[in-house]
C-alpha positions as CSV (number, residue, x, y, z in Angstrom):
1,M,-0.8,5.0,21.6
2,T,1.9,4.3,24.1
3,F,5.2,5.8,25.2
4,Q,7.0,2.6,24.0
5,G,5.4,3.1,20.6
6,W,6.5,6.7,20.2
7,L,10.0,5.7,21.5
8,L,10.3,3.1,18.7
9,I,9.3,5.7,16.1
10,A,11.8,8.2,17.6
11,L,14.6,5.7,17.7
12,F,13.9,4.7,14.1
13,T,14.0,8.3,13.0
14,A,17.3,9.0,14.9
15,C,18.9,6.0,13.2
16,I,17.9,7.2,9.8
17,I,19.3,10.7,10.4
18,A,22.5,9.1,11.8
19,I,23.2,6.9,8.8
20,T,22.2,9.4,6.1
21,K,25.6,11.1,5.7
22,P,27.8,8.0,6.0
23,M,25.7,6.2,3.5
24,G,25.6,9.3,1.2
25,A,29.4,9.6,1.3
26,W,29.7,5.9,0.3
27,L,27.3,6.5,-2.6
28,F,29.1,9.7,-3.6
29,A,32.4,7.8,-3.9
30,L,30.7,5.4,-6.3
31,Y,29.1,8.3,-8.1
32,E,32.5,9.8,-8.7
33,G,34.1,6.4,-9.6
34,R,36.6,6.7,-6.8
35,R,38.4,3.6,-5.4
36,T,37.0,1.9,-2.3
37,P,38.6,-0.6,0.0
38,F,36.7,-3.4,-1.9
39,H,38.6,-2.5,-5.1
40,V,41.5,-4.6,-4.0
41,V,39.4,-7.8,-4.2
42,L,36.6,-6.9,-6.6
43,G,38.5,-4.6,-9.0
44,P,39.6,-7.5,-11.2
45,V,36.0,-8.8,-11.2
46,E,34.7,-5.4,-12.4
47,R,37.3,-5.2,-15.1
48,G,36.5,-8.8,-16.1
49,F,32.9,-7.9,-16.6
50,Y,33.8,-5.0,-18.8
51,A,36.1,-7.1,-20.9
52,L,33.5,-9.9,-21.2
53,G,30.9,-7.5,-22.3
54,G,33.1,-5.3,-24.6
55,I,32.3,-2.3,-22.5
56,D,34.3,0.9,-22.2
57,P,33.5,2.2,-18.7
58,D,34.9,5.6,-19.5
59,E,32.4,6.2,-22.3
60,D,30.2,9.2,-21.5
61,M,26.7,8.4,-22.6
62,T,24.1,10.9,-23.8
63,W,20.7,10.6,-22.1
64,R,19.3,8.8,-25.1
65,R,22.1,6.2,-25.1
66,Y,21.8,5.8,-21.3
67,A,18.1,5.3,-21.6
68,V,18.4,2.7,-24.4
69,H,20.9,0.7,-22.5
70,V,18.7,0.7,-19.4
71,L,15.8,-0.6,-21.5
72,I,17.9,-3.2,-23.2
73,F,19.3,-4.5,-20.0
74,S,15.9,-4.6,-18.4
75,L,14.3,-6.5,-21.3
76,A,17.1,-9.0,-21.2
77,G,16.5,-9.5,-17.5
78,V,12.8,-10.1,-18.1
79,L,13.6,-12.9,-20.6
80,L,16.2,-14.5,-18.3
81,T,13.9,-14.5,-15.3
82,Y,11.0,-15.8,-17.4
83,A,13.2,-18.7,-18.6
84,F,14.3,-19.6,-15.1
85,Q,10.6,-20.0,-14.0
86,R,9.5,-21.8,-17.1
87,L,12.3,-24.3,-17.0
88,Q,12.7,-24.8,-13.2
89,N,11.1,-28.3,-13.4
90,V,14.2,-29.5,-15.4
91,L,16.8,-27.3,-13.7
92,P,18.7,-28.3,-10.5
93,L,18.2,-27.1,-6.9
94,N,14.5,-28.0,-6.9
95,P,14.2,-30.3,-3.9
96,Q,10.4,-30.1,-3.8
97,A,10.1,-30.9,-7.5
98,F,8.0,-27.9,-8.3
99,P,6.6,-27.8,-11.8
100,A,7.2,-25.0,-14.3
101,V,5.5,-21.7,-13.5
102,D,2.5,-20.8,-15.6
103,P,3.4,-18.5,-18.5
104,H,1.2,-15.6,-17.4
105,L,2.5,-15.8,-13.8
106,A,6.1,-16.2,-15.0
107,M,5.9,-13.1,-17.2
108,N,4.2,-11.1,-14.4
109,T,6.9,-12.1,-11.9
110,A,9.7,-11.4,-14.3
111,I,8.6,-7.9,-15.1
112,S,7.8,-7.4,-11.4
113,F,11.4,-8.1,-10.3
114,I,13.0,-6.3,-13.1
115,T,11.1,-3.1,-12.3
116,N,11.9,-3.3,-8.6
117,T,8.2,-3.8,-7.9
118,N,8.4,-7.4,-6.6
119,W,4.6,-7.9,-6.7
120,Q,3.9,-11.5,-5.7
121,S,0.9,-13.3,-7.3
122,Y,2.4,-16.5,-5.9
123,S,3.5,-18.2,-2.7
124,G,7.2,-18.4,-3.0
125,E,7.6,-21.4,-0.7
126,S,5.2,-23.5,-2.8
127,T,5.9,-22.2,-6.3
128,M,9.6,-21.3,-6.9
129,S,12.5,-23.6,-6.7
130,H,15.7,-22.7,-4.9
131,L,17.5,-21.9,-8.1
132,T,14.6,-19.7,-9.3
133,Q,14.6,-17.8,-6.0
134,M,18.4,-17.4,-6.0
135,A,19.5,-17.0,-9.6
136,G,16.2,-15.5,-11.0
137,L,14.6,-13.4,-8.3
138,S,17.4,-12.6,-5.8
139,T,19.8,-11.7,-8.6
140,H,17.4,-9.2,-10.0
141,N,16.7,-7.8,-6.6
142,F,20.4,-6.7,-6.8
143,L,20.3,-5.6,-10.4
144,S,17.0,-3.7,-10.4
145,A,18.1,-1.8,-7.3
146,A,21.5,-1.0,-8.9
147,T,19.6,0.2,-12.1
148,G,17.6,2.6,-10.0
149,I,20.7,4.0,-8.3
150,A,22.5,4.3,-11.7
151,V,19.6,6.3,-13.1
152,A,19.7,8.5,-10.0
153,F,23.5,9.0,-10.6
154,A,22.7,10.1,-14.1
155,V,20.1,12.5,-13.0
156,I,22.4,14.0,-10.3
157,R,25.0,14.5,-13.0
158,G,22.4,16.4,-15.0
159,F,22.1,18.9,-12.2
160,A,25.9,18.9,-11.3
161,R,27.5,19.1,-14.7
162,R,27.7,22.2,-16.9
163,E,27.7,22.4,-20.7
164,S,28.0,18.6,-21.0
165,K,26.4,16.2,-23.3
166,G,27.0,13.1,-21.2
167,L,25.4,11.6,-18.1
168,G,28.0,8.9,-17.3
169,N,28.1,5.3,-18.2
170,F,25.2,3.0,-17.3
171,W,27.2,-0.2,-17.2
172,A,29.9,1.3,-15.0
173,D,27.4,2.9,-12.6
174,M,25.4,-0.3,-12.2
175,T,28.4,-2.6,-11.9
176,R,30.1,-0.4,-9.3
177,V,26.9,-0.1,-7.2
178,T,26.4,-3.8,-7.3
179,L,30.0,-4.9,-6.6
180,Y,31.1,-2.2,-4.1
181,L,27.9,-1.5,-2.2
182,L,25.0,-3.9,-2.5
183,L,27.0,-7.1,-2.6
184,P,29.4,-6.5,0.4
185,V,26.7,-5.0,2.6
186,C,24.3,-7.9,1.9
187,I,26.9,-10.5,2.6
188,V,27.4,-9.1,6.1
189,Y,23.6,-8.4,6.4
190,A,22.8,-12.0,5.5
191,V,25.2,-13.4,8.1
192,V,23.6,-11.1,10.7
193,L,20.2,-12.4,9.8
194,V,21.4,-16.0,10.0
195,A,22.6,-15.2,13.5
196,G,19.2,-13.9,14.3
197,G,17.5,-17.1,13.2
198,V,16.8,-16.7,9.5
199,P,17.4,-20.0,7.6
200,Q,20.0,-20.3,4.9
201,T,20.1,-23.8,3.6
202,F,19.6,-25.8,0.4
203,A,17.2,-28.2,2.2
204,G,13.7,-28.1,0.9
205,T,11.7,-28.8,4.1
206,A,12.0,-29.7,7.8
207,V,9.5,-31.9,9.7
208,A,8.6,-30.8,13.2
209,T,6.5,-32.4,15.8
210,T,3.9,-30.2,17.4
211,L,2.9,-30.2,21.1
212,E,-0.1,-32.3,20.2
213,G,2.2,-34.9,18.6
214,A,1.2,-34.0,15.0
215,K,3.8,-33.8,12.2
216,Q,4.2,-30.4,10.5
217,T,6.3,-29.8,7.4
218,L,8.1,-26.4,7.4
219,A,9.4,-24.9,4.1
220,L,13.1,-23.9,4.2
221,G,15.7,-22.6,1.7
222,P,18.3,-19.9,1.2
223,V,16.2,-17.3,2.9
224,A,18.7,-15.0,4.5
225,S,20.6,-14.1,1.3
226,Q,17.3,-13.1,-0.4
227,E,16.0,-11.3,2.7
228,A,19.1,-9.1,2.9
229,I,18.9,-7.6,-0.6
230,K,15.1,-7.6,-0.4
231,M,15.2,-5.1,2.4
232,L,18.3,-3.1,1.5
233,G,17.3,-2.8,-2.2
234,T,13.7,-1.8,-1.3
235,N,12.5,-4.8,-3.3
236,G,10.0,-6.9,-1.4
237,G,9.5,-10.2,-3.0
238,G,10.3,-12.5,-0.1
239,F,11.1,-16.1,0.0
240,F,7.8,-16.8,1.7
241,N,4.4,-15.5,0.7
242,A,4.0,-13.6,3.9
243,N,7.3,-11.8,3.4
244,S,8.6,-10.2,6.6
245,A,5.5,-11.2,8.5
246,H,6.9,-14.7,8.3
247,P,8.9,-15.7,11.4
248,F,11.6,-17.3,9.2
249,E,12.2,-14.0,7.4
250,N,11.8,-11.8,10.4
251,P,12.3,-13.8,13.7
252,S,12.5,-11.1,16.4
253,A,12.0,-7.5,17.3
254,W,15.6,-6.5,16.6
255,T,15.6,-8.1,13.1
256,N,12.3,-6.3,12.5
257,F,14.0,-3.0,13.5
258,L,17.1,-3.7,11.4
259,Q,15.0,-4.5,8.4
260,M,13.0,-1.2,8.7
261,V,16.2,0.8,9.0
262,S,17.8,-0.9,6.0
263,I,14.8,-0.1,3.8
264,F,15.4,3.6,4.2
265,A,19.2,3.5,4.3
266,L,20.0,4.0,0.6
267,G,17.1,6.3,-0.2
268,A,18.1,8.6,2.7
269,G,21.8,8.5,1.7
270,L,21.1,9.6,-1.8
271,T,19.7,12.9,-0.6
272,W,23.1,13.7,0.9
273,T,24.8,12.5,-2.3
274,F,22.7,14.9,-4.4
275,G,23.6,17.8,-2.2
276,K,27.3,17.0,-2.2
277,A,27.3,16.5,-6.0
278,V,25.7,19.9,-6.7
279,G,28.0,21.6,-4.2
280,N,25.3,22.4,-1.7
281,T,24.8,19.8,1.0
282,R,22.1,22.0,2.6
283,Q,20.0,21.3,-0.5
284,G,20.3,17.6,0.2
285,W,19.3,18.1,3.8
286,A,16.3,20.2,2.7
287,I,15.1,17.3,0.5
288,F,15.8,14.9,3.4
289,A,13.8,17.1,5.8
290,A,10.8,17.2,3.5
291,M,10.8,13.5,3.0
292,L,11.2,12.9,6.8
293,L,8.3,15.3,7.5
294,L,6.0,13.5,5.2
295,F,7.1,10.2,6.6
296,L,6.4,11.2,10.2
297,A,3.0,12.7,9.3
298,G,1.9,9.5,7.6
299,T,3.3,7.3,10.5
300,T,1.5,9.4,13.1
301,V,-1.9,9.1,11.3
302,A,-1.4,5.3,10.8
303,Y,-0.4,4.8,14.4
304,W,-3.2,6.9,15.8
305,A,-5.8,5.2,13.6
306,E,-4.7,1.7,14.5
307,A,-4.2,2.4,18.2
308,A,-7.7,3.9,18.3
309,G,-9.2,0.7,17.0
310,N,-12.5,0.0,15.2
311,P,-15.5,1.8,16.7
312,N,-17.8,-1.1,15.5
313,L,-15.8,-3.5,17.6
314,H,-15.8,-1.1,20.6
315,A,-19.6,-1.2,20.4
316,L,-19.5,-4.9,20.8
317,G,-17.5,-4.6,24.1
318,L,-13.9,-4.8,22.9
319,H,-11.7,-2.7,25.0
320,A,-10.7,0.4,23.1
321,A,-7.2,0.5,24.6
322,D,-6.4,-2.8,22.8
323,G,-6.6,-0.9,19.5
324,N,-7.0,-2.7,16.1
325,M,-4.9,-5.8,16.4
326,E,-6.3,-7.5,13.3
327,G,-3.6,-8.1,10.8
328,K,-0.9,-6.9,13.2
329,E,2.3,-8.7,14.2
330,V,1.3,-9.8,17.8
331,R,5.1,-10.2,18.4
332,F,5.8,-6.6,17.8
333,G,2.6,-4.7,18.6
334,I,0.6,-2.0,16.8
335,A,3.3,0.7,16.8
336,A,5.9,-1.5,15.0
337,S,3.3,-2.9,12.6
338,A,2.1,0.6,11.7
339,L,5.7,1.8,11.4
340,F,6.6,-1.1,9.2
341,A,3.6,-0.7,6.9
342,T,4.4,3.0,6.5
343,V,8.1,2.4,5.8
344,T,7.4,-0.2,3.2
345,T,5.0,1.9,1.3
346,D,7.1,5.0,1.6
347,A,10.2,3.2,0.3
348,S,8.7,1.2,-2.6
349,C,9.2,-2.1,-0.7
350,G,6.4,-4.7,-0.6
351,A,8.0,-6.3,2.4
352,V,4.7,-7.1,4.2
353,N,2.0,-8.5,2.0
354,A,-1.7,-8.6,3.0
355,M,-1.4,-6.5,6.1
356,H,-3.0,-3.3,4.8
357,D,-6.4,-4.9,4.1
358,S,-6.9,-5.3,7.9
359,F,-6.0,-1.8,8.7
360,T,-8.7,0.8,9.7
361,A,-10.0,3.1,7.0
362,L,-7.6,5.9,7.9
363,G,-4.7,3.6,8.7
364,G,-5.1,1.9,5.3
365,M,-5.3,5.3,3.6
366,V,-1.8,6.2,4.5
367,P,0.0,3.4,2.6
368,L,-2.3,4.1,-0.4
369,F,-1.5,7.9,-0.3
370,N,2.2,7.2,0.1
371,I,2.3,5.1,-3.0
372,Q,0.2,7.5,-5.1
373,L,2.6,10.3,-4.3
374,G,5.0,8.4,-6.6
375,E,7.1,6.8,-3.9
376,I,9.0,10.0,-3.2
377,I,9.2,9.7,0.6
378,F,12.8,8.3,0.5
379,G,11.3,5.9,-2.0
380,G,12.8,3.0,-3.9
381,V,16.6,3.2,-4.2
382,G,17.2,5.8,-6.8
383,S,13.6,6.3,-7.9
384,G,12.7,8.1,-4.7
385,L,15.3,10.8,-5.3
386,Y,14.6,11.3,-9.0
387,G,10.9,11.2,-8.4
388,F,11.2,13.9,-5.8
389,L,13.3,16.1,-8.1
390,I,10.6,16.0,-10.7
391,Y,8.3,17.7,-8.2
392,C,11.0,20.1,-7.3
393,I,11.3,21.2,-10.9
394,V,7.6,21.8,-11.3
395,A,7.2,23.5,-7.9
396,V,10.2,25.8,-8.4
397,F,9.0,26.8,-11.9
398,V,5.5,27.6,-10.7
399,A,6.5,29.2,-7.4
400,G,9.2,31.3,-9.1
401,L,6.8,32.6,-11.7
402,M,4.2,33.4,-9.1
403,V,6.5,35.6,-7.1
404,G,8.4,37.1,-10.0
405,R,11.6,35.2,-9.4
406,S,13.8,33.4,-12.0
407,P,12.8,29.7,-12.1
408,E,16.2,28.1,-11.1
409,Y,17.1,25.0,-9.1
410,V,20.7,24.4,-7.8
411,G,22.0,26.9,-10.4
412,K,20.2,25.5,-13.4
413,K,17.5,27.5,-15.2
414,I,14.2,25.6,-15.3
415,E,12.5,26.2,-18.7
416,S,9.6,24.9,-20.6
417,R,11.2,21.7,-21.9
418,E,12.1,20.5,-18.4
419,V,8.7,21.4,-17.0
420,K,6.8,19.6,-19.8
421,L,9.0,16.5,-19.3
422,A,8.5,16.7,-15.5
423,V,4.7,17.0,-15.9
424,L,4.8,14.0,-18.3
425,A,6.6,11.9,-15.7
426,I,4.1,13.0,-13.0
427,A,1.0,12.6,-15.1
428,V,1.8,9.1,-16.4
429,L,1.3,7.6,-12.9
430,P,-2.3,8.6,-12.3
431,L,-3.2,8.1,-15.9
432,I,-2.1,4.5,-15.8
433,I,-3.5,3.8,-12.3
434,L,-6.9,5.2,-13.1
435,S,-7.1,3.6,-16.5
436,C,-6.2,0.1,-15.3
437,T,-8.4,0.4,-12.2
438,G,-11.3,1.5,-14.5
439,I,-10.9,-1.4,-16.8
440,A,-10.6,-4.0,-13.9
441,A,-13.7,-2.5,-12.2
442,I,-16.0,-3.0,-15.2
443,V,-14.8,-6.2,-17.1
444,P,-16.0,-9.6,-15.8
445,A,-12.4,-10.9,-15.5
446,G,-11.5,-8.0,-13.2
447,L,-14.6,-8.3,-11.0
448,A,-14.2,-12.1,-10.7
449,G,-11.0,-11.5,-8.7
450,L,-12.9,-9.6,-5.9
451,N,-13.5,-11.3,-2.6
452,N,-15.0,-8.2,-1.1
453,K,-17.8,-6.2,-2.8
454,G,-18.6,-2.5,-2.7
455,P,-16.1,0.3,-1.8
456,H,-13.7,-1.9,-0.1
457,G,-13.4,-4.1,-3.2
458,Y,-12.8,-1.1,-5.3
459,S,-10.1,0.0,-2.9
460,E,-8.4,-3.4,-3.4
461,I,-8.3,-2.9,-7.1
462,L,-7.1,0.7,-6.8
463,Y,-4.4,-0.3,-4.4
464,A,-3.2,-3.1,-6.6
465,F,-2.6,-0.9,-9.6
466,S,-1.3,2.0,-7.5
467,S,1.2,-0.5,-6.1
468,A,2.1,-1.8,-9.5
469,V,2.5,1.6,-11.2
470,G,4.4,2.9,-8.1
471,N,6.7,-0.1,-8.3
472,N,5.9,-0.9,-4.6
473,G,4.7,-4.5,-4.6
474,S,2.6,-4.5,-1.4
475,A,-1.0,-5.7,-1.6
476,F,-4.3,-4.7,0.0
477,A,-5.2,-8.4,0.0
478,G,-8.7,-9.7,-0.7
479,L,-8.0,-9.6,-4.4
480,T,-7.3,-12.8,-6.3
481,A,-4.6,-11.5,-8.6
482,S,-3.1,-14.7,-9.8
483,T,-5.2,-14.9,-13.0
484,P,-4.3,-14.3,-16.6
485,F,-6.2,-10.9,-16.6
486,Y,-4.6,-9.5,-13.5
487,D,-1.2,-10.9,-14.2
488,G,-1.2,-9.4,-17.7
489,L,-2.6,-6.0,-16.8
490,L,-0.5,-5.6,-13.6
491,A,2.6,-6.5,-15.7
492,V,1.8,-3.7,-18.2
493,A,1.2,-1.3,-15.3
494,M,4.6,-2.2,-13.7
495,W,6.5,-1.8,-16.9
496,F,5.1,1.6,-17.9
497,G,5.2,2.8,-14.3
498,R,8.9,2.3,-14.2
499,F,10.1,3.3,-17.6
500,F,7.6,6.0,-18.5
501,V,9.2,7.9,-15.6
502,I,12.8,6.9,-16.2
503,I,12.9,8.1,-19.8
504,P,11.5,11.6,-19.2
505,V,13.7,12.0,-16.1
506,L,16.8,11.1,-18.1
507,A,15.7,13.5,-20.8
508,I,15.5,16.2,-18.2
509,A,18.9,15.3,-16.9
510,G,20.3,15.5,-20.5
511,S,18.8,19.0,-21.0
512,L,20.1,20.3,-17.6
513,A,23.6,18.9,-18.1
514,A,23.9,20.9,-21.3
515,K,23.2,24.2,-19.5
516,R,25.7,26.4,-17.7
517,V,25.4,27.1,-14.0
518,V,23.7,30.4,-13.2
519,P,25.1,32.1,-10.0
520,E,22.4,32.9,-7.4
521,S,21.2,36.5,-7.4
522,S,18.6,38.6,-5.7
523,G,16.2,37.3,-8.4
524,S,16.7,33.6,-7.7
525,F,14.1,31.6,-5.8
526,P,15.7,30.4,-2.6
527,T,15.5,26.7,-1.9
528,T,17.9,26.4,1.1
529,G,18.3,27.7,4.6
530,P,18.1,26.5,8.2
531,L,16.4,23.2,8.9
532,W,13.0,24.8,9.5
533,V,13.2,26.6,6.2
534,G,14.1,23.3,4.5
535,L,11.0,21.7,6.0
536,L,8.9,24.6,4.8
537,I,10.4,24.6,1.3
538,G,10.0,20.9,1.1
539,I,6.3,21.2,1.8
540,I,6.0,23.9,-0.8
541,L,7.8,21.8,-3.4
542,I,5.5,18.8,-2.9
543,L,2.3,20.8,-2.6
544,G,3.3,23.0,-5.5
545,G,3.9,20.0,-7.8
546,L,0.6,18.4,-6.7
547,T,-1.4,21.6,-7.1
548,F,0.0,22.0,-10.6
549,L,-1.2,18.5,-11.6
550,P,-4.9,19.3,-12.3
551,S,-3.9,22.1,-14.7
552,L,-2.0,19.9,-17.1
553,A,-2.2,20.8,-20.8
554,L,-2.4,17.3,-22.3
555,G,-1.8,18.5,-25.9
556,P,1.8,19.8,-25.2
557,I,2.5,16.7,-23.1
558,A,1.5,14.4,-26.0
559,D,3.7,16.4,-28.3
560,E,6.6,16.1,-25.9
561,L,6.1,12.4,-25.5
562,A,6.2,12.0,-29.3
563,M,9.4,14.0,-29.5
564,V,11.1,11.9,-26.8
565,H,10.0,8.7,-28.5
566,G,11.4,10.0,-31.8
567,Q,14.7,10.9,-30.3
568,L,15.0,7.6,-28.4
569,F,14.1,5.3,-31.3
């Protein structure tokens, strides 16, 4: 470990702290539906969308209606993205004349991008046409991110409103986030990336002459526009197979730093938005502090493990001070590579594929642990916040009962219905991960995809399904996942990992919105205070939720799931 490495981590942390409140204020304006400077130009576009779709943006949807519209929109997006891939051989903007994508891969990719997972069982530069990349994949990078933020807005309204049946309007939330936040920021972001050396062209390839005089064909395309929303929307799913490890997506140290900061920007900002909406910004900062503490702990472990290197290689004479450079970006060094890997797995962004397989055992443990927490360390845009709030509900309920305090959170009483739904949302992740991993580890089609045997091969399978269910999209590598078996099972994992969390979370929000706010009293369980108290409470909230997990009563959970399904459909 070096001073320069720690300085990079400190600078990154300072930038995240600095942008949290400004980004949160921008998100809060959209949450409230207030005008922004962009309304002058984009306001008519927004109203045109509503008129075209027959939407009343002022309609206040119940949680059931909100959830149904999220599902309908997502299903329509899957079908549209699937069609782009299957028909790309007859559609324009296909300079390399790529054939239609195989059905199983097309379905996997469509579900992947709709769920904000962006798992890639393909090499983008040799599989997808420019039109598919732009209109199919990049478009849903915007829309899946906007959907996550819209759901977060609905959940925030559940905590902020009192005696209300509605959680806002899904179409208005998603449209405003896209038009007034994601689109303008990404236009500027893409121009900055182009200035930094990222290609943005409709050309298919360029031919270069190497120093030895050989000819080399380089893939090109509209990379910068996809890269911008890939990072800001915590999507992953790069233009090239290597994602941000490719020099055309990430040319220099400063573009690398900018991309890392943009991954955390919206997730961090939403913590402040939550605090502002519930009338207690200290609560937002307490959540931010807890997330930041978990992030720094993971980054420290990963950096230490990778800087220490592999003892087996040290025994062969490799200098220990060189650390473990396998799979690292030589351009940026161990610290930047460890930081990027931690950031992408914290924030549900598979922006670097195949790196984690070459990490040391402890270094590789950190990305896997981060994903299996449920992507709550800043997390995917929207999903990180509402995922964290699930743990808050369970932890406050358990901790409050243990010390004889009234289970309340930001003025709302936490009762059995909210706790059962929260436990359902928590339990669905390990249940799907372990079930799918178990199937893949015993059936011949699953074992056929392994390139490494033994415990490491099992870790590759476990990581793949953890990434899919957590809607992360990064890969441990070493697993041949572009087969009908893995494409199908991973698609199922991605779909359920996204929507079997969203639906219970919206049900919780609907239940809380109908309640009145209870003023704090001497019997209330405190969840705010100075920064160090926020850090401590954050740890208690996380550990409390994790500790409660093994004591799940599966019978009541099943009953609650049946009840939610009946109300929804």
